[in-house]
PASEBA-1860 file (N, C-alpha, C; in nm, 3 decimals):
! residues 208
1> MKKLLLLS> 8.650/8.348/4.682/8.796/8.287/4.701/8.901/8.438/4.751 ~ 8.901/8.530/4.654/8.967/8.649/4.712/8.960/8.674/4.859 ~ 8.823/8.657/4.895/8.789/8.719/5.048/8.828/8.655/5.119 ~ 8.840/8.539/5.099/8.914/8.393/5.199/9.077/8.407/5.237 ~ 9.114/8.425/5.086/9.277/8.455/5.092/9.275/8.558/5.199 ~ 9.213/8.712/5.122/9.214/8.791/5.199/9.233/8.791/5.331 ~ 9.086/8.732/5.407/9.107/8.644/5.578/9.204/8.649/5.610 ~ 9.256/8.525/5.537/9.381/8.458/5.638/9.519/8.520/5.648
9> ICLLLTGK> 9.499/8.574/5.499/9.674/8.693/5.532/9.659/8.781/5.639 ~ 9.541/8.863/5.700/9.483/8.945/5.776/9.532/8.842/5.893 ~ 9.454/8.796/5.919/9.467/8.681/6.052/9.634/8.600/6.094 ~ 9.697/8.580/5.937/9.820/8.561/5.960/9.958/8.620/5.998 ~ 9.900/8.765/5.967/9.997/8.904/6.014/9.944/8.974/6.116 ~ 9.786/8.915/6.148/9.796/8.991/6.298/9.836/8.869/6.421 ~ 9.806/8.767/6.388/9.886/8.592/6.487/10.037/8.625/6.488 ~ 10.131/8.708/6.385/10.228/8.703/6.380/10.279/8.833/6.487
17> SIGQGVHS> 10.165/8.951/6.439/10.207/9.031/6.556/10.196/9.047/6.615 ~ 10.078/8.976/6.761/10.079/8.945/6.843/10.165/8.852/6.935 ~ 10.212/8.738/6.849/10.315/8.696/6.843/10.477/8.757/6.923 ~ 10.489/8.843/6.786/10.609/8.910/6.820/10.571/9.030/6.925 ~ 10.441/9.053/6.988/10.476/9.153/7.112/10.435/9.048/7.221 ~ 10.426/8.911/7.200/10.497/8.829/7.363/10.605/8.850/7.397 ~ 10.654/8.797/7.281/10.852/8.806/7.282/10.891/8.910/7.300 ~ 10.852/9.040/7.234/10.959/9.194/7.298/10.948/9.242/7.399
25> LPDRLLTA> 10.865/9.166/7.522/10.917/9.226/7.671/11.041/9.153/7.684 ~ 11.176/9.245/7.756/11.225/9.143/7.819/11.185/9.006/7.905 ~ 11.250/8.938/7.952/11.148/8.832/7.996/11.220/8.890/8.155 ~ 11.298/8.985/8.246/11.259/8.974/8.340/11.255/9.120/8.394 ~ 11.174/9.146/8.528/11.160/9.300/8.589/11.158/9.276/8.712 ~ 11.187/9.400/8.748/11.217/9.462/8.876/11.127/9.581/8.911 ~ 11.071/9.542/9.031/10.995/9.646/9.055/10.956/9.680/9.246 ~ 10.948/9.836/9.259/10.930/9.906/9.353/10.800/9.889/9.357
33> NIGFGKAG> 10.711/9.877/9.474/10.545/9.835/9.483/10.526/9.946/9.621 ~ 10.406/10.063/9.589/10.369/10.129/9.746/10.208/10.126/9.694 ~ 10.166/10.134/9.815/10.008/10.088/9.853/9.975/10.143/9.991 ~ 9.803/10.045/10.000/9.761/10.015/10.070/9.701/9.924/10.115 ~ 9.645/9.832/10.240/9.566/9.750/10.255/9.484/9.818/10.383 ~ 9.379/9.664/10.441/9.287/9.697/10.505/9.308/9.573/10.603 ~ 9.414/9.584/10.742/9.431/9.420/10.809/9.298/9.418/10.854 ~ 9.228/9.284/10.843/9.130/9.231/10.912/9.116/9.235/11.036
41> TGDIYGVQ> 9.265/9.165/11.109/9.233/9.198/11.270/9.243/9.354/11.311 ~ 9.145/9.407/11.350/9.138/9.583/11.439/9.039/9.609/11.274 ~ 9.057/9.626/11.186/8.997/9.685/11.043/9.053/9.812/11.064 ~ 9.183/9.807/11.043/9.251/9.889/11.042/9.369/9.924/10.903 ~ 9.330/9.994/10.805/9.390/10.060/10.746/9.531/10.125/10.773 ~ 9.635/10.049/10.657/9.766/10.114/10.634/9.824/10.121/10.513 ~ 9.970/10.106/10.509/10.006/10.092/10.395/10.154/9.981/10.407 ~ 10.205/9.989/10.324/10.283/9.859/10.216/10.330/9.896/10.142
49> VGFEYEKK> 10.486/9.852/10.100/10.602/9.907/10.032/10.661/9.766/10.005 ~ 10.726/9.738/9.918/10.745/9.622/9.901/10.887/9.624/9.701 ~ 10.932/9.534/9.768/11.040/9.532/9.576/10.993/9.386/9.538 ~ 10.987/9.354/9.415/10.955/9.229/9.354/11.060/9.241/9.192 ~ 11.062/9.092/9.199/11.196/9.039/9.083/11.063/8.905/8.964 ~ 11.080/8.952/8.877/10.999/8.865/8.795/11.074/8.826/8.710 ~ 11.019/8.704/8.721/11.141/8.632/8.541/10.982/8.525/8.475 ~ 10.981/8.553/8.335/10.916/8.481/8.278/10.976/8.349/8.204
57> FRPRLSWS> 10.917/8.251/8.246/10.968/8.114/8.192/10.888/8.026/8.079 ~ 10.787/8.081/8.050/10.721/8.064/7.944/10.643/8.162/7.881 ~ 10.612/8.169/7.750/10.556/8.308/7.680/10.446/8.350/7.781 ~ 10.349/8.243/7.835/10.224/8.318/7.926/10.286/8.300/8.085 ~ 10.387/8.280/8.109/10.389/8.224/8.284/10.507/8.250/8.301 ~ 10.509/8.351/8.407/10.653/8.392/8.534/10.628/8.328/8.654 ~ 10.774/8.343/8.672/10.751/8.289/8.878/10.865/8.416/8.909 ~ 10.779/8.471/9.039/10.866/8.585/9.119/10.852/8.601/9.247
65> TEFTTTIH> 10.928/8.668/9.317/10.953/8.655/9.443/10.942/8.825/9.486 ~ 10.873/8.799/9.626/10.840/9.000/9.676/10.864/9.006/9.869 ~ 10.959/9.092/9.855/10.981/9.111/9.975/10.869/9.210/10.054 ~ 10.790/9.236/10.135/10.682/9.380/10.141/10.705/9.385/10.299 ~ 10.703/9.523/10.351/10.680/9.527/10.524/10.514/9.623/10.508 ~ 10.450/9.588/10.586/10.267/9.656/10.603/10.274/9.697/10.752 ~ 10.236/9.827/10.745/10.216/9.923/10.844/10.096/9.936/10.864 ~ 10.015/9.908/10.955/9.880/9.923/11.009/9.847/10.017/11.146
73> DGSELFLV> 9.769/10.134/11.161/9.749/10.205/11.281/9.610/10.197/11.332 ~ 9.590/10.200/11.427/9.404/10.316/11.464/9.443/10.356/11.593 ~ 9.300/10.371/11.631/9.293/10.405/11.741/9.167/10.444/11.793 ~ 9.124/10.479/11.933/8.978/10.420/12.007/9.023/10.579/12.051 ~ 8.940/10.693/11.977/8.921/10.817/12.078/8.857/10.810/12.213 ~ 8.924/10.918/12.289/8.860/10.900/12.405/8.879/11.033/12.453 ~ 8.802/11.165/12.496/8.889/11.287/12.553/8.791/11.262/12.647 ~ 8.890/11.324/12.814/8.846/11.362/12.915/8.839/11.480/12.938
81> QVEGQPQE> 8.715/11.567/13.034/8.770/11.678/13.062/8.718/11.675/13.197 ~ 8.807/11.697/13.267/8.772/11.745/13.438/8.742/11.872/13.477 ~ 8.632/11.921/13.526/8.630/12.089/13.585/8.741/12.146/13.625 ~ 8.817/12.242/13.573/8.892/12.350/13.623/9.062/12.264/13.541 ~ 9.018/12.168/13.465/9.126/12.109/13.435/9.171/12.119/13.282 ~ 9.265/12.111/13.199/9.261/12.057/13.043/9.254/11.953/13.018 ~ 9.138/11.942/12.877/9.101/11.850/12.830/9.227/11.734/12.825 ~ 9.195/11.635/12.845/9.264/11.483/12.844/9.267/11.430/12.704
89> DMSYRFNT> 9.394/11.375/12.662/9.358/11.280/12.548/9.380/11.110/12.608 ~ 9.273/11.084/12.621/9.340/10.900/12.715/9.256/10.827/12.576 ~ 9.305/10.826/12.452/9.284/10.762/12.352/9.350/10.598/12.390 ~ 9.270/10.506/12.341/9.386/10.403/12.312/9.442/10.344/12.163 ~ 9.579/10.376/12.142/9.623/10.376/12.037/9.696/10.250/12.012 ~ 9.716/10.191/11.857/9.743/10.051/11.848/9.798/10.039/11.714 ~ 9.892/9.952/11.713/9.972/9.903/11.558/9.987/9.795/11.524 ~ 10.013/9.735/11.421/10.030/9.631/11.356/10.111/9.638/11.257
97> TGMQLAGK> 10.241/9.588/11.256/10.354/9.568/11.179/10.406/9.460/11.121 ~ 10.422/9.431/11.012/10.476/9.329/10.987/10.577/9.330/10.879 ~ 10.645/9.211/10.815/10.758/9.202/10.691/10.755/9.025/10.667 ~ 10.712/9.035/10.546/10.714/8.933/10.480/10.816/8.889/10.326 ~ 10.821/8.750/10.310/10.889/8.689/10.195/10.785/8.613/10.116 ~ 10.749/8.653/9.999/10.646/8.539/9.873/10.697/8.536/9.782 ~ 10.685/8.377/9.729/10.693/8.344/9.599/10.578/8.341/9.494 ~ 10.578/8.376/9.394/10.468/8.399/9.344/10.475/8.294/9.188
105> LGYHFLRQ> 10.355/8.259/9.188/10.366/8.212/8.993/10.217/8.272/8.940 ~ 10.250/8.340/8.805/10.205/8.425/8.743/10.179/8.391/8.600 ~ 10.012/8.398/8.580/9.989/8.410/8.428/9.937/8.481/8.372 ~ 9.980/8.522/8.247/9.977/8.668/8.165/9.876/8.647/8.061 ~ 9.752/8.672/8.099/9.666/8.629/7.966/9.689/8.788/7.866 ~ 9.679/8.890/7.913/9.741/8.940/7.779/9.873/8.976/7.770 ~ 9.965/8.996/7.690/10.126/8.997/7.687/10.148/9.069/7.571 ~ 10.118/9.204/7.552/10.148/9.256/7.379/10.285/9.340/7.437
113> KRADFGVK> 10.289/9.388/7.297/10.449/9.510/7.312/10.445/9.560/7.435 ~ 10.316/9.607/7.459/10.344/9.703/7.533/10.270/9.708/7.679 ~ 10.146/9.629/7.650/10.061/9.605/7.770/10.106/9.453/7.831 ~ 10.069/9.428/7.954/10.095/9.315/8.018/9.984/9.323/8.118 ~ 9.888/9.228/8.136/9.801/9.195/8.259/9.799/9.023/8.270 ~ 9.741/9.025/8.429/9.783/8.867/8.454/9.688/8.869/8.599 ~ 9.704/8.730/8.667/9.714/8.719/8.754/9.855/8.583/8.867 ~ 9.826/8.626/9.009/9.898/8.573/9.043/9.895/8.499/9.177
121> LGALARYQ> 9.936/8.375/9.194/9.941/8.311/9.319/10.056/8.246/9.389 ~ 10.034/8.293/9.520/10.167/8.214/9.565/10.134/8.218/9.729 ~ 10.247/8.185/9.792/10.255/8.151/9.925/10.366/8.238/10.016 ~ 10.329/8.298/10.131/10.415/8.404/10.199/10.478/8.352/10.334 ~ 10.577/8.369/10.370/10.602/8.337/10.511/10.587/8.499/10.599 ~ 10.491/8.535/10.672/10.508/8.652/10.768/10.557/8.662/10.901 ~ 10.652/8.783/10.941/10.669/8.775/11.054/10.545/8.927/11.108 ~ 10.504/8.929/11.231/10.422/9.029/11.244/10.463/9.044/11.405
129> TSSLSSNE> 10.451/9.193/11.481/10.438/9.267/11.591/10.320/9.313/11.601 ~ 10.198/9.308/11.700/10.093/9.393/11.706/10.107/9.386/11.848 ~ 10.062/9.544/11.863/10.028/9.611/12.044/9.845/9.613/12.056 ~ 9.741/9.550/11.942/9.650/9.504/11.978/9.620/9.427/12.087 ~ 9.571/9.501/12.175/9.457/9.429/12.303/9.351/9.432/12.335 ~ 9.232/9.338/12.412/9.138/9.411/12.476/9.149/9.492/12.551 ~ 9.055/9.577/12.627/9.075/9.663/12.702/8.909/9.745/12.712 ~ 8.934/9.778/12.875/8.781/9.844/12.889/8.823/9.968/13.025
137> ILFPALTG> 8.710/10.050/13.017/8.754/10.186/13.150/8.663/10.151/13.220 ~ 8.740/10.158/13.327/8.688/10.225/13.472/8.652/10.361/13.537 ~ 8.549/10.425/13.537/8.471/10.577/13.543/8.505/10.575/13.712 ~ 8.577/10.760/13.743/8.550/10.774/13.855/8.461/10.714/13.951 ~ 8.365/10.712/13.938/8.263/10.646/14.013/8.230/10.534/14.139 ~ 8.300/10.476/14.014/8.328/10.288/14.006/8.508/10.237/14.096 ~ 8.593/10.331/14.077/8.752/10.345/14.133/8.765/10.427/14.231 ~ 8.657/10.555/14.213/8.755/10.696/14.296/8.847/10.754/14.272
145> YPLPVRIL> 8.905/10.739/14.169/9.030/10.790/14.090/8.912/10.913/14.027 ~ 9.004/11.051/14.026/8.972/11.132/13.927/8.920/11.143/13.808 ~ 9.015/11.046/13.714/8.968/11.036/13.605/9.020/10.871/13.568 ~ 8.913/10.846/13.445/8.873/10.720/13.426/9.053/10.621/13.464 ~ 9.031/10.513/13.434/9.125/10.398/13.415/9.083/10.319/13.289 ~ 9.189/10.289/13.226/9.175/10.177/13.110/9.253/10.078/13.136 ~ 9.204/9.962/13.159/9.277/9.828/13.159/9.308/9.724/13.044 ~ 9.426/9.713/13.007/9.436/9.626/12.872/9.476/9.514/12.961
153> RNNEPQRT> 9.439/9.472/12.824/9.458/9.237/12.867/9.488/9.213/12.712 ~ 9.597/9.162/12.723/9.664/9.086/12.606/9.633/8.985/12.605 ~ 9.587/8.920/12.499/9.504/8.802/12.447/9.597/8.743/12.384 ~ 9.666/8.791/12.302/9.716/8.713/12.182/9.899/8.754/12.211 ~ 9.992/8.674/12.115/10.117/8.690/12.116/10.139/8.825/12.077 ~ 10.268/8.895/12.112/10.314/9.015/12.052/10.377/8.977/11.923 ~ 10.425/8.929/11.945/10.472/8.856/11.778/10.416/8.725/11.729 ~ 10.400/8.696/11.609/10.421/8.553/11.583/10.503/8.542/11.435
161> IAAGGLFQ> 10.466/8.458/11.352/10.554/8.392/11.267/10.446/8.293/11.158 ~ 10.398/8.317/11.054/10.317/8.243/11.018/10.306/8.200/10.858 ~ 10.266/8.147/10.823/10.287/8.103/10.676/10.140/8.176/10.634 ~ 10.093/8.145/10.456/9.991/8.200/10.391/9.999/8.208/10.297 ~ 9.913/8.262/10.224/9.881/8.250/10.133/9.835/8.365/10.057 ~ 9.843/8.447/9.872/9.816/8.516/9.834/9.740/8.524/9.736 ~ 9.654/8.663/9.663/9.588/8.635/9.479/9.616/8.777/9.458 ~ 9.675/8.778/9.333/9.648/8.943/9.279/9.635/8.926/9.120
169> LFGRYTFK> 9.542/9.043/9.140/9.544/9.098/8.950/9.658/9.181/8.923 ~ 9.693/9.179/8.848/9.785/9.316/8.827/9.804/9.357/8.630 ~ 9.788/9.449/8.626/9.819/9.510/8.504/9.960/9.671/8.507 ~ 9.992/9.624/8.386/10.116/9.730/8.391/10.170/9.764/8.207 ~ 10.211/9.890/8.213/10.232/9.939/8.068/10.424/9.976/8.067 ~ 10.451/9.925/7.971/10.594/9.980/7.933/10.610/10.056/7.867 ~ 10.686/10.176/7.863/10.708/10.307/7.844/10.850/10.303/7.742 ~ 10.924/10.321/7.703/11.032/10.362/7.641/11.169/10.373/7.765
177> RNIAIGAT> 11.271/10.281/7.713/11.380/10.243/7.766/11.303/10.142/7.879 ~ 11.215/10.101/7.872/11.167/9.922/7.918/11.106/9.972/8.078 ~ 11.109/10.106/8.109/11.052/10.141/8.212/10.900/10.100/8.245 ~ 10.842/10.014/8.339/10.703/9.983/8.339/10.609/10.020/8.455 ~ 10.477/10.045/8.405/10.408/10.130/8.527/10.301/10.070/8.537 ~ 10.231/10.010/8.634/10.094/9.967/8.694/10.052/9.964/8.814 ~ 9.981/9.854/8.863/9.903/9.891/8.937/9.909/9.740/8.974 ~ 9.831/9.664/9.151/9.832/9.558/9.146/9.707/9.576/9.280
185> AGMQFDTN> 9.629/9.462/9.274/9.522/9.453/9.355/9.538/9.318/9.391 ~ 9.491/9.317/9.527/9.460/9.158/9.589/9.425/9.124/9.768 ~ 9.478/9.007/9.790/9.421/8.982/9.918/9.550/8.913/9.961 ~ 9.572/8.816/10.074/9.610/8.785/10.166/9.599/8.738/10.275 ~ 9.622/8.609/10.336/9.546/8.554/10.427/9.681/8.438/10.518 ~ 9.666/8.447/10.667/9.782/8.337/10.709/9.711/8.246/10.807 ~ 9.817/8.165/10.851/9.790/8.087/10.990/9.766/8.166/11.084 ~ 9.820/8.277/11.127/9.768/8.329/11.262/9.621/8.393/11.235
193> GDIIFPQF> 9.570/8.402/11.137/9.418/8.440/11.128/9.405/8.565/11.094 ~ 9.527/8.623/11.059/9.536/8.751/10.984/9.494/8.776/10.820 ~ 9.391/8.839/10.810/9.417/8.867/10.649/9.413/9.017/10.642 ~ 9.432/9.040/10.490/9.494/9.234/10.456/9.350/9.217/10.350 ~ 9.232/9.235/10.336/9.184/9.260/10.208/9.102/9.382/10.237 ~ 9.077/9.471/10.107/9.133/9.472/9.987/9.300/9.538/10.008 ~ 9.395/9.477/9.894/9.484/9.542/9.887/9.499/9.622/9.768 ~ 9.593/9.742/9.753/9.597/9.836/9.609/9.777/9.875/9.609
201> SLTIGKRF> 9.865/9.861/9.521/9.951/9.907/9.545/10.010/9.945/9.367 ~ 10.043/10.096/9.394/10.098/10.140/9.218/10.263/10.088/9.223 ~ 10.328/10.036/9.128/10.440/9.970/9.060/10.505/10.067/8.987 ~ 10.658/10.085/8.993/10.735/10.107/8.883/10.864/10.044/8.845 ~ 10.853/10.006/8.764/11.031/9.892/8.769/11.060/9.927/8.640 ~ 11.183/9.836/8.631/11.243/9.842/8.500/11.246/9.690/8.438 ~ 11.207/9.670/8.272/11.256/9.536/8.250/11.414/9.506/8.189 ~ 11.425/9.403/8.230/11.555/9.419/8.120/11.619/9.234/8.072
END
């Protein structure tokens, strides 16, 4: 009987401690995020930078809005050496740049006094511009020109606006003065057929 009573007291104190932990973190959080992602169109890596505002509205639920910019670039290396002439760099260089606004719903499956882990699902609107195009090279034996000739064909619009969705896993730790540092991993897709996966960002912010 004494052991059962002691166990009940321990469980009560533990539950109280966890409950206090859930409510000890301030309800709002503003973060800056910087990281990288791989764009499926062109299979190119790039950077992403954003800002997010988050607000808790249930003990383990939150909503947030995020503004992000992404820059991806790549190249197809092509060096040409003509006899008696310096080497020419005729590489094909391209980039894809976008900015987007996302709204997200978050579930915090662990929310204690300092640690905070969870998952977010959201929808986004994205503006993007891209220089990607199909290309081919015609060599001097075919054209009679002393240097290779590259032909570019633009099969897709340069600028697009699309809707999409995203999925994220996040983890954060809150230090003194309510400074939060963490990481986010996830993926996104849109109606333009663009996928950015994987995505990884480091975050730093302030709870208030």
